[in-house]
C-alpha positions in Angstrom: 0.0 0.0 0.0 1.3 3.5 -0.8 2.6 5.4 2.1 1.7 8.7 0.5 -1.9 9.9 1.1 -3.1 10.5 -2.4 -6.4 11.8 -3.6 -8.3 10.8 -6.8 -7.1 14.0 -8.4 -3.4 13.3 -7.6 -3.7 9.7 -8.7 -5.2 11.0 -12.0 -2.4 13.5 -12.4 0.2 10.7 -11.8 -1.5 8.8 -14.7 -1.5 11.9 -16.9 2.2 12.5 -16.1 2.9 8.9 -17.2 0.9 9.4 -20.4 2.8 12.6 -21.2 6.2 10.9 -20.6 5.2 8.1 -23.1 3.9 10.6 -25.7 7.2 12.5 -25.5 9.3 9.2 -25.6 11.4 10.5 -22.7 14.5 8.5 -21.6 15.7 7.7 -18.1 17.5 10.6 -16.6 15.1 13.2 -17.9 14.4 16.0 -15.4 10.8 16.5 -14.4 9.9 20.0 -13.1 6.9 20.6 -10.9 6.2 24.1 -12.3 6.4 22.9 -15.9 4.0 19.9 -15.3 1.6 22.2 -13.3 1.3 24.5 -16.2 1.0 21.7 -18.7 -1.8 20.0 -16.8 -3.5 23.2 -15.6 -3.2 22.6 -11.8 -1.2 24.0 -8.9 2.2 22.6 -8.0 0.9 21.0 -4.7 -1.0 18.1 -6.3 1.7 17.7 -8.9 4.3 17.2 -6.2 2.0 14.6 -4.4 1.7 12.8 -7.7 5.4 12.7 -8.3 6.0 11.5 -4.7 3.5 8.7 -5.5 5.5 7.8 -8.6 8.7 7.9 -6.5 7.3 5.3 -4.2 6.8 3.0 -7.2 10.4 3.6 -8.2 9.6 5.4 -11.4 11.1 8.7 -10.5 13.4 10.1 -7.7 13.5 13.4 -6.0 16.6 15.6 -6.6 17.0 18.3 -3.9 16.2 21.7 -5.5 16.3 20.2 -8.9 12.9 18.5 -9.4 12.5 14.8 -10.1 14.5 12.5 -12.3 12.9 9.8 -14.5 14.3 6.4 -13.6 13.1 4.3 -16.5 12.7 4.8 -20.3 9.2 5.7 -21.5 9.0 2.4 -23.4 9.4 0.5 -20.1 7.1 2.8 -18.0 4.1 1.0 -16.5 1.3 2.6 -14.5 1.2 1.8 -10.8 -1.7 -0.4 -9.7 -4.7 1.9 -8.9 -5.5 2.5 -5.2 -8.2 0.0 -4.2 -9.2 1.9 -1.0 -12.5 3.6 -0.7 -12.6 6.7 -3.0 -12.2 10.1 -1.3 -15.2 12.3 -0.7 -14.7 14.3 -3.9 -14.8 11.2 -6.1 -17.9 9.8 -4.3 -19.7 13.2 -4.7 -18.6 13.3 -8.4 -20.5 10.0 -8.9 -23.5 11.4 -7.1 -23.5 14.5 -9.4 -23.4 12.1 -12.4 -26.5 10.4 -11.1 -28.3 13.7 -10.5 -27.4 15.0 -13.9 -28.5 11.9 -15.7 -31.9 12.1 -14.0 -32.0 15.9 -14.4 -32.3 16.4 -10.6 -29.7 19.2 -10.5 -31.2 22.7 -11.0 -30.1 24.4 -14.2 -28.4 27.2 -12.3 -27.0 27.3 -8.8 -24.4 29.1 -6.7 -21.1 27.7 -5.4 -22.5 27.9 -1.9 -25.7 26.1 -2.8 -23.6 23.3 -4.4 -21.5 23.0 -1.3 -24.5 22.8 1.0 -26.4 20.4 -1.2 -23.5 17.9 -1.4 -22.2 18.7 2.1 -18.8 19.7 0.9 -16.1 22.0 2.3 -15.4 25.2 0.4 -12.1 23.7 -0.9 -13.6 20.4 -2.0 -16.6 22.1 -3.5 -14.4 24.4 -5.7 -12.2 21.4 -6.7 -15.2 19.4 -7.8 -16.8 22.3 -9.7 -13.6 22.9 -11.5 -13.4 19.2 -12.4 -17.1 19.2 -13.6 -16.3 22.3 -15.7 -13.2 20.6 -17.2 -15.3 17.6 -18.1 -17.9 19.7 -19.9 -20.7 18.9 -17.4 -21.0 22.5 -16.0 -20.2 26.0 -17.2 -19.7 29.3 -15.3 -22.7 31.6 -15.5 -22.9 35.3 -14.4 -21.5 36.2 -11.1 -21.0 33.2 -8.9 -23.6 31.1 -10.7 -22.9 27.7 -12.4 -25.0 26.2 -15.2 -25.7 22.6 -16.2 -24.9 21.7 -19.8 -28.5 21.5 -21.2 -27.8 18.8 -23.8 -25.8 16.5 -21.6 -28.3 13.6 -21.3 -30.0 13.7 -24.7 -29.7 10.7 -27.1 -28.4 13.1 -29.7 -25.6 14.3 -27.4 -24.4 10.7 -26.8 -24.7 9.9 -30.5 -22.5 12.8 -31.4 -20.0 11.8 -28.8 -19.7 8.3 -30.3 -19.5 9.7 -33.9 -16.7 12.0 -32.7 -14.9 9.0 -31.3 -15.3 7.2 -34.6 -13.5 10.0 -36.3 -10.4 10.1 -34.1 -10.0 6.7 -32.3 -9.3 4.5 -35.3 -7.2 7.3 -36.9 -5.1 7.5 -33.8 -3.8 4.0 -34.3 -2.4 5.1 -37.7 -0.6 8.2 -36.4 3.0 8.5 -37.6 4.2 8.9 -34.0 2.4 5.8 -32.8 4.6 3.8 -30.4 3.5 0.5 -29.0 3.6 0.3 -25.2 4.0 -3.5 -25.1 4.0 -3.9 -21.3 0.8 -1.7 -20.9 -1.0 -3.6 -23.7 0.1 -7.0 -22.3 -1.5 -5.9 -18.9 -4.7 -5.0 -20.7 -4.5 -8.4 -22.6 -4.3 -10.2 -19.2 -7.2 -8.3 -17.7 -9.5 -9.0 -20.7 -8.6 -12.7 -20.7 -9.4 -12.9 -17.0 -12.9 -11.5 -17.6 -13.5 -13.9 -20.4 -12.4 -16.8 -18.2 -14.4 -15.6 -15.2 -17.5 -17.6 -14.4 -18.9 -15.2 -11.8 -20.7 -12.0 -12.6 -18.5 -8.9 -13.0 -19.5 -5.6 -11.4 -20.6 -3.0 -14.0 -18.1 -0.5 -12.5 -15.2 -2.8 -13.2 -16.3 -3.6 -16.7 -16.7 0.1 -17.4 -13.2 0.9 -16.1 -11.7 -1.9 -18.2 -13.3 -0.3 -21.3 -12.1 3.2 -20.4 -8.6 2.0 -19.7 -8.5 0.2 -23.1 -9.5 3.2 -25.1 -7.3 5.6 -23.2 -4.2 3.3 -23.5 -4.7 3.0 -27.3 -4.9 6.8 -27.6 -1.9 7.3 -25.3 0.2 5.2 -27.7 -0.6 7.7 -30.5 1.8 10.2 -29.0 -0.8 13.0 -29.2 -1.7 14.5 -25.9 -4.7 16.4 -27.3 -6.3 13.2 -28.5 -5.7 11.6 -25.1 -7.4 14.5 -23.3 -10.4 14.2 -25.6 -10.6 10.4 -24.9 -10.5 11.0 -21.2 -13.3 13.5 -21.4 -15.5 11.2 -23.5 -15.0 8.4 -21.1 -16.1 10.5 -18.1 -19.1 11.8 -20.0 -20.3 8.3 -20.9 -20.0 6.7 -17.5 -23.6 7.1 -16.2 -25.2 6.1 -19.5 -22.9 3.1 -20.0 -23.5 1.8 -16.5 -27.3 1.9 -17.1 -26.8 0.4 -20.6 -25.2 -2.6 -19.0 -28.5 -3.4 -17.4 -30.1 -3.8 -20.8 -27.3 -4.9 -23.1 -24.5 -6.5 -21.1 -22.3 -9.0 -23.0 -19.0 -8.7 -21.2 -17.4 -11.8 -22.8 -18.2 -10.6 -26.3 -17.1 -7.0 -25.6 -13.8 -8.2 -24.0 -13.2 -10.6 -26.9 -13.6 -7.7 -29.4 -11.2 -5.6 -27.5 -8.8 -8.5 -27.0 -8.7 -9.1 -30.8 -7.7 -5.4 -31.3 -5.0 -5.7 -28.7 -3.6 -8.9 -30.3 -3.5 -7.1 -33.7 -1.6 -4.2 -32.2 0.9 -6.6 -30.5 1.9 -8.1 -33.8 2.1 -4.7 -35.4 -1.0 -4.8 -37.6 -2.4 -1.4 -36.8 -4.5 -1.2 -40.0 -6.4 -4.3 -39.0 -6.7 -3.0 -35.4 -8.1 0.3 -36.7 -10.7 -1.5 -38.8 -11.7 -3.6 -35.9 -12.0 -0.6 -33.6 -14.3 1.1 -36.1 -16.6 -1.9 -36.1 -16.5 -2.0 -32.3 -17.5 1.7 -32.0 -20.3 1.2 -34.6 -21.6 -1.7 -32.5 -21.4 0.5 -29.4 -23.5 3.1 -31.0 -26.2 0.6 -31.8 -26.2 -0.7 -28.2 -26.2 2.8 -26.8 -29.2 3.8 -28.9 -31.2 0.6 -28.0 -30.4 1.0 -24.3 -31.3 4.7 -24.3 -34.7 3.9 -25.8 -35.3 1.1 -23.3 -34.3 3.5 -20.5 -37.0 5.9 -21.5 -39.6 3.1 -21.0 -38.2 2.0 -17.6 -39.5 3.5 -14.4 -37.2 6.2 -13.1 -36.9 4.6 -9.7 -35.7 1.4 -11.2 -33.1 3.1 -13.3 -31.9 5.1 -10.3 -31.6 1.9 -8.3 -29.6 0.2 -11.0 -27.2 3.1 -11.4 -26.6 3.6 -7.7 -26.1 -0.2 -7.4 -23.5 -0.1 -10.1 -21.6 2.8 -8.5 -21.6 1.2 -5.1 -20.3 -2.2 -6.3 
């Protein structure tokens, strides 16, 4: 277990730092500077330092007094530390509650920072951090004065259709980018995780299935070497979480889904990116059909039942 107390934001930053190191193809010995990373990732230096200390505990970097941190391994050998399995901190739990409220349109269209803090029982600091994250993810936007506004098109079928069509444009193309660099160790880890699901006889929690899908898509994009594509992919994954968890109640075929992704991974591991891109296109087109069918079924299902399913999935 990590000795450093790390929040969900800091763990996410550690992951983003690793993705950036891979995209830049950095070598062992490279000097990582807190100020530079803070500016690049749009946060203060404090969570960046916590993220770097977390990476240091996993022997990926080391602190140099007054000179930042030094990368200890080449980017091609860099693997992401196993994610913290402890209970998520309060901000992450509330983020999931906000997703539920947004999906069921139970958050008022406009509210103040103070109203948000009181409604979700947050401190001023946690409330501001969460509002900033929700704004970054495109869920909320700043209104006049101290008001915040909900994205009005967030939970429409058209919104999610456009999101998947956008992904169809850039995800398969990312596999054919000239800067593509295979991260063999990361893809082998994904390969093992998918094989374990396929061989698993017991039901798999929806939250785990969603995270496996999100990790798969983000890792493929990370190999493209394009940080902007990676940021887009991360945002799309966050936006689809609530709808995907509910979709699994209607159209859940984990073995088939894992086998499709596993086939793509296998093609990438042998260097056949064109075949992988073709398979990824087919996978996303199938996901669109499943999403549309599930969305229609959701409109015919009692709201109380949907809410129960979603909360159950988030609590698993």
